[in-house]
C-alpha positions as CSV (number, residue, x, y, z in Angstrom):
1,X,0.4,73.3,-9.5
2,X,-0.7,76.3,-11.6
3,X,-3.6,78.5,-10.7
4,X,-5.1,81.0,-13.2
5,X,-7.8,83.5,-12.9
6,X,-9.6,83.7,-16.3
7,X,-11.7,86.7,-15.3
8,X,-10.9,90.2,-14.0
9,X,-11.4,90.7,-10.2
10,X,-11.5,93.7,-8.0
11,X,-9.9,92.1,-4.9
12,X,-6.6,90.4,-4.1
13,X,-6.6,86.7,-3.3
14,X,-4.4,85.2,-0.6
15,X,-3.5,82.1,1.4
16,X,-5.1,82.1,4.8
17,X,-4.1,79.0,6.7
18,X,-5.4,76.0,4.7
19,X,-8.0,78.2,3.0
20,X,-7.7,79.9,-0.3
21,X,-9.8,83.1,-0.1
22,X,-10.9,84.7,-3.3
23,X,-13.4,87.2,-4.6
24,X,-17.1,86.5,-4.1
25,X,-17.4,85.3,-7.7
26,X,-16.4,81.8,-8.8
27,X,-13.5,83.0,-10.9
28,X,-10.8,80.4,-10.1
29,X,-10.0,77.4,-12.1
30,X,-9.4,74.9,-9.3
31,X,-7.0,72.1,-10.3
32,X,-7.2,70.4,-6.9
33,X,-9.9,68.4,-5.1
34,X,-11.3,70.2,-2.1
35,X,-14.5,70.4,0.0
36,X,-16.7,73.5,-0.7
37,X,-17.4,75.7,2.3
38,X,-21.1,75.4,1.5
39,X,-23.4,73.3,-0.7
40,X,-26.1,75.9,-0.9
41,X,-24.4,78.8,-2.6
42,X,-21.6,79.6,-5.0
43,X,-18.3,78.9,-3.2
44,X,-15.9,81.7,-2.5
45,X,-13.2,79.4,-1.3
46,X,-12.1,75.8,-0.5
47,X,-10.6,74.1,2.4
48,X,-7.8,71.6,1.7
49,X,-6.5,68.7,3.8
50,X,-2.9,69.3,2.7
51,X,-0.8,71.8,4.6
52,X,-0.9,75.5,3.5
53,X,2.8,75.4,2.8
54,X,2.1,73.1,-0.1
55,X,-0.2,75.7,-1.7
56,X,1.3,78.3,-4.1
57,X,1.1,81.9,-3.1
58,X,-0.6,84.3,-5.5
59,X,1.5,86.8,-7.4
60,X,0.4,89.6,-9.6
61,X,1.9,90.0,-13.0
62,X,4.6,92.6,-13.0
63,X,4.0,93.5,-16.6
64,X,1.1,94.6,-18.8
65,X,0.0,96.7,-21.8
66,X,1.0,100.3,-22.0
67,X,-1.6,103.1,-21.7
68,X,-1.2,106.8,-21.9
69,X,-3.1,110.1,-21.2
70,X,-2.3,113.8,-21.3
71,X,-0.3,115.8,-23.8
72,X,0.2,114.1,-27.2
73,X,1.5,116.9,-29.4
74,X,4.8,115.0,-30.1
75,X,3.3,111.5,-30.5
76,X,4.7,110.7,-27.0
77,X,1.7,108.5,-26.0
78,X,2.8,106.0,-28.6
79,X,-0.5,105.8,-30.4
80,X,0.9,106.8,-33.8
81,X,-1.4,109.8,-33.8
82,X,-0.9,113.4,-32.7
83,X,-3.3,115.5,-30.6
84,X,-3.2,118.4,-28.2
85,X,-4.2,116.2,-25.3
86,X,-5.9,112.9,-24.4
87,X,-8.0,112.9,-21.2
88,X,-8.5,109.2,-20.8
89,X,-6.0,106.4,-20.7
90,X,-5.9,104.5,-23.9
91,X,-3.5,101.8,-25.2
92,X,-0.2,102.6,-27.0
93,X,0.2,101.3,-30.5
94,X,1.9,98.0,-29.5
95,X,1.1,94.4,-28.6
96,X,4.1,94.2,-26.4
97,X,3.8,94.0,-22.6
98,X,6.0,96.4,-20.5
99,X,7.5,96.4,-17.0
100,X,8.7,100.1,-16.8
101,X,8.0,103.4,-18.5
102,X,9.6,106.8,-18.0
103,X,8.8,110.2,-19.6
104,X,11.5,112.9,-20.4
105,X,11.4,116.7,-20.8
106,X,8.1,117.3,-19.1
107,X,6.5,114.4,-20.9
108,X,7.7,115.2,-24.4
109,X,9.2,111.8,-25.0
110,X,8.9,108.2,-23.7
111,X,11.2,105.3,-23.0
112,X,9.5,102.0,-22.2
113,X,11.1,98.7,-21.1
114,X,9.3,95.6,-22.4
115,X,8.9,92.4,-20.5
116,X,11.3,90.7,-23.1
117,X,14.0,93.2,-22.1
118,X,13.7,95.2,-25.3
119,X,13.7,99.0,-25.1
120,X,11.3,101.3,-27.0
121,X,11.1,105.1,-27.6
122,X,8.7,107.6,-29.1
123,X,8.4,111.4,-29.2
124,X,10.9,114.3,-29.1
125,X,14.5,113.1,-29.6
126,X,16.4,116.4,-28.9
127,X,20.2,115.9,-28.4
128,X,19.9,112.3,-29.3
129,X,18.3,111.2,-26.1
130,X,17.1,108.0,-27.8
131,X,20.7,107.0,-28.7
132,X,19.8,106.1,-32.3
133,X,22.5,108.3,-33.9
134,X,20.2,111.2,-34.8
135,X,17.9,113.8,-33.2
136,X,14.9,113.0,-35.3
137,X,11.5,112.7,-33.6
138,X,9.8,109.3,-33.6
139,X,6.1,109.1,-34.2
140,X,5.6,105.4,-33.4
141,X,7.2,103.2,-30.8
142,X,10.6,102.5,-32.2
143,X,13.0,99.8,-30.8
144,X,16.4,100.8,-29.4
145,X,19.0,98.0,-30.0
146,X,20.1,95.8,-27.1
147,X,18.6,94.1,-24.1
148,X,18.0,96.2,-21.1
149,X,17.2,95.8,-17.4
150,X,16.6,99.4,-16.3
151,X,16.1,102.8,-17.8
152,X,15.8,106.5,-16.7
153,X,15.4,109.9,-18.4
154,X,15.7,113.5,-17.2
155,X,12.2,114.8,-16.7
156,X,13.5,118.4,-17.3
157,X,16.0,117.8,-20.1
158,X,17.2,115.5,-22.8
159,X,19.5,112.9,-21.4
160,X,18.9,109.2,-20.8
161,X,20.6,106.4,-18.8
162,X,20.2,102.7,-19.1
163,X,21.5,99.4,-17.7
164,X,21.8,96.4,-20.1
165,X,21.1,92.9,-19.0
166,X,24.8,92.2,-18.6
167,X,25.0,94.9,-15.8
168,X,26.8,97.5,-17.9
169,X,25.8,101.2,-17.7
170,X,25.1,103.3,-20.8
171,X,24.1,107.0,-21.4
172,X,23.1,109.2,-24.3
173,X,21.9,112.8,-25.0
174,X,22.8,116.3,-23.9
175,X,25.7,116.5,-21.5
176,X,26.4,120.2,-20.7
177,X,26.9,119.5,-17.0
178,X,28.6,116.1,-17.3
179,X,25.4,114.3,-16.5
180,X,26.2,111.4,-18.8
181,X,29.2,110.4,-16.6
182,X,31.5,110.0,-19.6
183,X,34.4,112.2,-18.3
184,X,33.5,115.3,-20.3
185,X,30.7,117.7,-21.2
186,X,30.3,116.6,-24.8
187,X,26.8,115.5,-25.9
188,X,26.4,112.2,-27.7
189,X,23.6,110.8,-30.0
190,X,24.5,107.1,-29.5
191,X,24.4,105.0,-26.4
192,X,27.9,105.1,-24.9
193,X,29.2,102.8,-22.2
194,X,30.0,104.4,-18.8
195,X,33.2,102.9,-17.5
196,X,33.8,99.2,-17.5
197,X,31.9,98.0,-14.4
198,X,29.1,95.4,-15.0
199,X,27.4,95.4,-11.6
200,X,24.9,98.2,-12.0
201,X,21.3,97.5,-10.9
202,X,19.3,100.7,-11.1
203,X,19.4,104.3,-12.3
204,X,17.5,107.6,-12.1
205,X,18.0,111.1,-13.5
206,X,17.4,114.6,-12.0
207,X,17.3,117.8,-13.9
208,X,21.0,117.9,-14.9
209,X,22.4,115.1,-12.8
210,X,22.3,111.3,-12.7
211,X,22.4,108.7,-10.0
212,X,23.2,104.9,-10.2
213,X,23.2,102.0,-7.7
214,X,25.4,99.0,-8.0
215,X,25.0,95.5,-6.7
216,X,27.0,96.3,-3.6
217,X,24.5,98.9,-2.6
218,X,26.7,101.8,-3.4
219,X,25.2,105.0,-4.7
220,X,27.1,107.0,-7.4
221,X,26.4,110.4,-8.9
222,X,27.5,112.7,-11.7
223,X,26.4,116.0,-13.2
224,X,25.3,119.3,-11.6
225,X,25.1,119.4,-7.8
226,X,23.2,122.7,-7.5
227,X,22.1,123.0,-3.8
228,X,23.8,119.7,-3.1
229,X,21.5,117.6,-5.3
230,X,24.1,114.8,-5.8
231,X,25.1,114.5,-2.1
232,X,28.8,114.9,-3.0
233,X,29.3,117.6,-0.4
234,X,29.2,120.8,-2.5
235,X,26.5,123.1,-3.7
236,X,27.4,124.2,-7.2
237,X,30.1,121.9,-8.5
238,X,29.9,119.4,-11.3
239,X,31.2,115.8,-11.5
240,X,31.8,114.6,-15.1
241,X,32.3,111.0,-13.9
242,X,30.2,108.9,-11.6
243,X,31.5,109.4,-8.1
244,X,30.6,107.4,-4.9
245,X,28.5,109.5,-2.6
246,X,29.5,107.4,0.4
247,X,26.0,106.0,1.2
248,X,25.8,102.2,1.8
249,X,23.2,99.5,1.5
250,X,21.2,101.6,-1.0
251,X,18.0,99.9,-2.3
252,X,16.4,102.5,-4.5
253,X,16.9,106.2,-5.5
254,X,14.5,108.8,-6.8
255,X,15.5,112.2,-8.2
256,X,13.5,115.4,-8.1
257,X,14.3,118.7,-9.8
258,X,17.4,119.4,-7.6
259,X,17.1,116.9,-4.8
260,X,17.5,113.2,-4.3
261,X,16.0,110.6,-2.0
262,X,17.7,107.3,-1.4
263,X,16.4,104.3,0.4
264,X,18.9,102.3,2.4
265,X,18.5,99.4,4.9
266,X,18.4,102.1,7.6
267,X,15.6,104.1,6.0
268,X,15.2,107.1,3.7
269,X,17.9,109.7,3.2
270,X,17.7,113.0,1.3
271,X,20.0,115.7,-0.1
272,X,19.7,118.8,-2.3
273,X,17.1,121.6,-2.5
274,X,14.5,122.0,0.3
275,X,13.0,125.4,-0.5
276,X,9.4,124.0,-0.1
277,X,10.1,121.8,2.9
278,X,10.1,118.6,0.8
279,X,12.4,116.9,3.3
280,X,9.6,116.8,5.8
281,X,11.9,117.8,8.6
282,X,10.2,121.0,9.6
283,X,12.5,123.4,7.8
284,X,13.5,124.7,4.4
285,X,17.3,124.2,4.9
286,X,19.0,122.3,2.2
287,X,21.9,119.9,2.7
288,X,24.7,118.8,0.3
289,X,25.2,115.4,1.9
290,X,22.6,112.7,2.5
291,X,20.6,113.3,5.7
292,X,18.2,110.9,7.4
293,X,14.5,111.6,6.9
294,X,13.5,109.5,9.9
295,X,11.4,107.1,7.9
296,X,12.2,103.4,7.8
297,X,11.0,100.5,5.5
298,X,8.8,102.4,3.1
299,X,6.8,100.5,0.5
300,X,7.5,103.2,-2.1
301,X,8.5,106.9,-2.4
302,X,8.9,109.6,-5.0
303,X,10.8,112.9,-5.3
304,X,8.4,115.0,-7.3
305,X,8.2,118.4,-8.9
306,X,5.2,120.7,-8.3
307,X,5.7,123.9,-10.2
308,X,5.6,125.0,-13.9
309,X,8.6,127.4,-13.8
310,X,10.8,126.8,-10.8
311,X,11.8,124.3,-8.2
312,X,8.7,123.1,-6.4
313,X,9.7,120.0,-4.5
314,X,7.1,117.6,-3.2
315,X,7.8,114.2,-1.6
316,X,5.4,111.3,-1.4
317,X,6.1,108.3,0.8
318,X,4.1,105.1,1.2
319,X,4.9,103.9,4.7
320,X,5.1,100.3,5.7
321,X,1.4,100.2,6.7
322,X,0.3,101.2,3.2
323,X,-0.6,104.8,4.1
324,X,0.4,107.7,1.8
325,X,2.2,110.7,3.4
326,X,3.4,113.9,1.7
327,X,5.6,116.9,2.4
328,X,6.7,120.0,0.6
329,X,4.9,122.0,-2.1
330,X,1.1,121.6,-2.0
331,X,0.4,123.8,-5.0
332,X,-2.6,122.7,-7.0
333,X,-3.8,120.6,-4.0
334,X,-1.5,117.8,-5.2
335,X,-1.7,116.2,-1.7
336,X,-5.4,115.7,-1.8
337,X,-5.9,117.8,1.3
338,X,-8.2,120.4,-0.4
339,X,-5.7,123.3,0.4
340,X,-2.6,124.7,-1.2
341,X,-0.5,125.3,1.9
342,X,3.0,123.9,1.8
343,X,3.7,121.2,4.4
344,X,7.1,121.3,6.2
345,X,6.4,118.0,7.9
346,X,4.9,114.9,6.5
347,X,1.1,114.7,6.6
348,X,-1.2,111.7,6.2
349,X,-3.1,112.1,3.0
350,X,-5.8,109.7,4.1
351,X,-5.0,107.2,1.4
352,X,-4.6,103.5,2.5
353,X,-3.6,100.2,0.8
354,X,-1.1,102.0,-1.3
355,X,1.8,100.3,-3.1
356,X,3.3,102.6,-5.8
357,X,3.3,106.4,-6.2
358,X,4.7,108.7,-8.9
359,X,4.6,112.5,-9.3
360,X,6.1,115.0,-11.7
361,X,4.5,118.1,-13.1
362,X,1.9,119.1,-10.6
363,X,-0.1,115.9,-10.5
364,X,0.3,112.5,-8.8
365,X,-0.8,108.9,-9.7
366,X,-1.1,106.3,-7.0
367,X,-1.6,102.5,-7.3
368,X,-3.3,100.6,-4.5
369,X,-2.9,96.9,-3.5
370,X,-6.2,96.0,-5.2
371,X,-4.8,97.3,-8.5
372,X,-6.9,100.5,-8.7
373,X,-5.3,103.7,-9.9
374,X,-6.0,107.0,-8.2
375,X,-5.0,110.6,-9.2
376,X,-4.9,114.1,-7.8
377,X,-3.5,117.5,-8.7
378,X,-3.6,120.1,-11.5
379,X,-4.5,117.8,-14.3
380,X,-4.2,120.6,-16.8
381,X,-3.5,118.3,-19.8
382,X,-5.8,115.5,-18.7
383,X,-2.8,113.6,-17.5
384,X,-4.8,111.8,-14.7
385,X,-6.9,110.0,-17.4
386,X,-10.2,111.0,-15.7
387,X,-11.9,112.1,-18.9
388,X,-11.4,115.9,-18.2
389,X,-8.6,118.4,-17.6
390,X,-10.1,120.1,-14.5
391,X,-8.1,120.3,-11.2
392,X,-8.7,117.4,-8.8
393,X,-8.5,118.4,-5.2
394,X,-9.0,115.0,-3.6
395,X,-7.7,111.6,-4.8
396,X,-10.1,110.1,-7.3
397,X,-10.1,106.6,-8.8
398,X,-9.2,106.4,-12.5
399,X,-11.8,104.3,-14.2
400,X,-12.3,100.6,-13.2
401,X,-9.3,99.0,-14.8
402,X,-6.5,97.4,-12.8
403,X,-2.9,98.6,-13.0
404,X,0.7,97.7,-12.1
405,X,2.2,101.2,-12.0
406,X,2.1,104.6,-13.5
407,X,4.4,107.5,-14.5
408,X,2.7,110.9,-13.9
409,X,3.7,113.9,-15.9
410,X,2.1,116.3,-18.4
411,X,1.9,113.1,-20.4
412,X,1.3,110.1,-18.2
413,X,1.8,106.4,-18.9
414,X,0.4,103.5,-17.0
415,X,1.0,99.7,-17.2
416,X,-2.3,97.8,-17.2
417,X,-2.3,94.2,-15.9
418,X,-5.9,93.5,-16.9
419,X,-7.0,92.0,-13.6
420,X,-5.3,88.6,-13.9
421,X,-3.2,86.7,-11.4
422,X,-0.6,84.1,-12.1
423,X,0.0,81.4,-9.5
424,X,3.5,80.0,-9.6
């Protein structure tokens, strides 16, 4: 049985016993006979005689159109036009739908993964970070050959990693610290396969290092390990091939400037720089091996960067109850607390119902379970999409559209799901 919502809504719908609860408006196309709750007003739900187990559960589309805001001097918003900045979210020049988007080099370029597994790029292409065989800027969304399942870029530099749909790992771009994992420090301008394994599932990039997770839950690292960012047990060494960090049951990894957070079945672990207290452990001591953060079963998390010139680590964690917590650098009131004091232990930002969070470059974007997008921070390039470039000291909702996810930088991208549900 298929259920489709033809109109945008502002609230989730869910199965509650034998009752389908929806928004207050009659937005559902009901393909099943039921008894209205009331004959005197517009129904907001139906009771069914069949067991609830026979009714499909609602799932939100995990893809949508691509929208951008913020700096656009290098065409990086994908609109085909150039401008100093764009202060509201507007669509990229494409009819494709996308599942993931990342920004490189402080938002100077974009890589976006479409729902049909094709990969697209636009903006600055220094060092061949697009893997197209040259270093030429792209002014419109340009397809990268192949079919892909995950993608990552360095937010501070020009190197990119990707996983193809066959599970193989590939890299391209600058490689002066061995961050491409190819066994040397030679930069390349075309996508080059990393090793021969075909069981990779996710990747992320730090400043001059890279992390990858395989299907066995093993975490591997290469590149510069300044302050222990790779978790390989040393502070300043470099690994030119991917090396197992010894952490098991890894689910997800997020890289900051020179620190890394990994989620395992046992909770969150962190390694690398901690000069701003971004570990949330009450100190500014850094570690060169992964150390428990004492947080289990997070919904989402992000290793951020909150400084223009130097390391300014800030960590955001959405706990299992949907509340947003933060630790580390609070410059530009990025935590929404109204002050700029660094937090050495995690504080509750007061945001609830949260599902996804992302922060790079002094601002943060947060998606709630109702699909609304909220932003806070410096906003110096209009990257929060609020219609201005003034600082935002408390979380503010971004317009009225509904969203899947967002990548926050000096140029920010968000995936809009347009308020529709698919029932499967």
